[in-house]
C-alpha positions, 0 to 999 in steps of 0.5 A: 545506481540501480538495484535489483531487489532479488532474494535468493533461494534458500532454507532461510529464505523459505522460513522467512516466507513461511513466517512473512507471506502466508499469515493471512491465508494461514489462519483462514482455517480458524473460520472458513469451515465455520462460515460454512457450517452457518450458511448451510440449511438446518438440519443439513450440517453433516450432510456428506454430499454438502460438507465434501463438496464445500471443502472440495471447492475450498481445495480448488478455490485454493488451487485455481485462485492461489496456486495458478493465478497468484503463485504460478502467474502473477508472481512472474510479474515483478519490477525488478523483483518487487510485487504487489499491485502498485508495482504492477501498474508501475510496470504499464503506467508509461503506456496506460497511465490512466490505470491509476484509477484500477491500482488506486482501486486495488490497493484501497480495497487491499488496505480495507482488508488489512484493517479487518484482518487484525480484528477477525483473526484475533477475535476468532482465536481468542473464542476458541477459549470459550469452551475451556472458560466460558466466561471469558471477555472475549471483546476487551482481550481482543482489543488489548491485544489489537491496541498493544499490536499496534502501538507497538509499531513505531519501535519496529518488529526487526527483532521479533521478525526473526521469530515469525518463521519458525512459529509459523512453521510449527503453527503450519504443522500442527494443523497439518498434524490436527487434520491428519488425526482426523482423516485417518480416521475417515479417508471417504474425506479424500473424495474432496479432490474430486472437483465434481463434489465442488460443481454438484455442490454449487449446483445443489445447495441452497443459497449457493451464493452466500456459500460461495462467499464463505468459501472465498474466505479461504483465499483471502490472503492471496493478494497480500502474497502478491505484495510480499514478493520483494521481501521474500523472493519468487522461488522461496514463496513458491516453494514455501507454498507447497507445504503450506498449502498441503497443511492448509488442505490437511487440516480442511479434510480433518475438519471435514471428517471430524463434522461428518463423524460428530454428533455435537455440530451446530452453527456456533461451533467452531469445527477448528478447535472442537476436533482438538484433543482436550488436553490440547485446546489451551496450546492450540488456542495460544499457537492460534493467537500467536499466528494471529497476531503475525497475520495481523503484523504482516498486514500492517507492515504491508499496509505501510508498504503499500502507502509508501509505493502510493506516495511514490507513484503519486497516487497518496499525499506524502505523509511522514515515513519513520524507519524504525530500525536498520532493516531494508523496507521496514518502515512506519508511517504514523498517520497509517497506523493510528489511522487502522488502529481506531478503525479496528478497535470501532469495528471490534466494538462494533461487530461483537464477535467473529461470526458477524465480522465474517459477514465484512470480511472478504467483499473489499479484497474480491475488488482487489483480485479483479483490479489485479487481473486487469492490470495483469492483463494490461501487462501482457499486452505490453510485454507482447503476449499473445491474444490467444493466451492473455485474454482467455486466461484474463476472462477465466479468473475475471469470470471466477473473481466476479462470481465471488464479488457477486457472492459477497455483495449478499454479505453487504447489508450484514457488514460487507459495507464496512470495507466498502466505505473505508475503501471508497474514502481512500480511493477519493483521497487517491483521486483527489491527489493525483488529479489535483496534482495534474490540474496544477501542472497544466497551469505551470509556466516555465522560464528558459534558463538563459545567460540574461536568467543567471546573470540576474541570478548573479547579480542578486548574489553580489547585491550586498544590500539585500539581506543574505538568505543563506550560503546555500539556497536550493529550490525544489523544482519540478520542470523536466527540462534542465534548461527551463525553470517554473516561472514560480521560481523567478517570481520568488527569486526576483519579485517577491523578495530578491534572494541573496546567497553564495551558491543557488541549487535547483534540485529536482527528484524524479521517482522512477518505476524501478524500485531501488534506483538512485542516479542523478546528473548534475548541470552547472549554469554558473561555476561554483555558483549555480547548479542543477540537480536531476535526481531519479529516485526508485519508488521504493526508495522515496523522497529524502531532499536533504539527505540527497542534496547533502550527499551529492553537494559533499561529492561535487566538493570532493572533485572541487566543483563547490565550495561548501564553507560559510562565508560569513567572516565571524564564522571563519574561526568556528569548528564547523565552518560548513555553510548553512543550507536554506530549502525554499518550496514554492507552492502555488495556491488558487488565484486568478484562475477561471476554470470548470466547476468539475476541476474546481471541485478535485482541486479543491478536494486536493487541497482539502487532502493535503491540509489534512494529511501533509505538509510541503515539507513532508512532502519533500522530507526536509528538516522543518528548520531548514525549510520555508515555504512561500506561496504564489498565485497558481496564475500570475496576473500583470498589473499594468496599465494595459491590464486595467484598460483590458478590465475596463473595457470588458466591464464596458461590453458586459454593461452595454450587452445587458 
């Protein structure tokens, strides 16, 4: 069964897109113009060339970076309707497997941005109350809102999500009206549409790179926009972007008009709130807070989706995932939620103001955009796009994004190091996990499932002197070929402690690059006794082993291919005669293996990450009461007389050599 997750175009879909997709980019007017003012030279805060030039930079950044790169080009690189940097990697990984490191960096920096965004947007909104209530405790209120937001995640936001679209439509309409109210008083700001103002501004303004870092804040939500493709659909996003972009530009022009015509402009003032009529200020702050919460919720949910995809692509440990509602695609990952909550609160308490947070904001997301550009180029090559198209286009965006990266690096010592450190830790976890798994696969030995192997299982099944392990014994296997099993399975079945059962199941689950695929193939090694099941599950579905095995076993029983009833005589009169299942996971530990130091370090980091973040039962989503985890050496040593003689001979050779 394969499902193409294409969301249909509709008025409801457009409203949904406005509520989900544009929260981050839609709250950027709260701080962009203030950041620009803070970067201008003293005494030049109302200079028309600078203000119009800065707004021109904002308009053309939104046009080139958000509209052209993401809305027009990148959204077309969908994986069965799904978007985001990991979905893009899934499209090319068969040909460019090494690109996992690019996808990992992009995903890690996107997560780091998701940690800072709630702090930035909520604090900016609450600070809008300062002119009305001068002594308002901004930090405690911000921390309280952020804590409440994260603590509500386990319960799901399905019931509240239906209001996000209408509320964000009100928000964007409010921004457009407030901006238009200022623009009609000074139409000269419309000159900012001329890109020459942006070019002259970047040439003439002192500290242009610092200014470029402030301007970049207007497009930080573009990467999250791509990630939400699967939730909202291509046409819905494109149509809603016309409205959203218009509202954003009108608001930026309105702020510029207010600055040019105001006599009270200082570095500390926020033009977004200052241009509001006094009677509307409280309403404006309330709406800004609601928009900030919705934007934060969208990024938190997006972070859960990114981790879920990373798990399915084998670049993140298989941590526990909950599904708090029946809404498709809505999930909750406790470990990620509480990690983000703690880091977000620490950032709020450390930075103390949104102006200081501006220094930490933006640097990480430029790296994510750069990684997307490179992956997009590889996608162009894989899909046979002509080089005359793909090379110039990629270079165009890479040059722009690298310029923004250099500009944001000016903030590194002032707080920009925070998201980079967070992203660096996440990349380390991803690299260790991915390569640790590869090293363990390198030392895997396979046994052929031939007649001798099958007969040995059947003999154990019929040997009543061996205590019965379960009615149905399920082994989790990884061998691609259905007529081979890893040697560790034989070690567990025959050598360690013979496992007697009535029915044996060898189950392999393969994650596929198609988001919602689910299919399986069943092979009977022995009629009604020994089965091999190969399951293909899309990376959006994830691994739910006991659920899948029960579904398939029930289907096989309906076709008369297996008997699922209990074989214990005392259970024959029971109401529920279904036999018990036991799942066995055989894990290989670092033993009896000599490898170079770099591999030892990677494998050590892999084990550390695994012990820190997950367990084998979590990795395969098996009910712990039904699961048994056994350990075997990474390489099995044959402790025979011949092997002892080899060791003694080796010792003699070393002694004589010395």
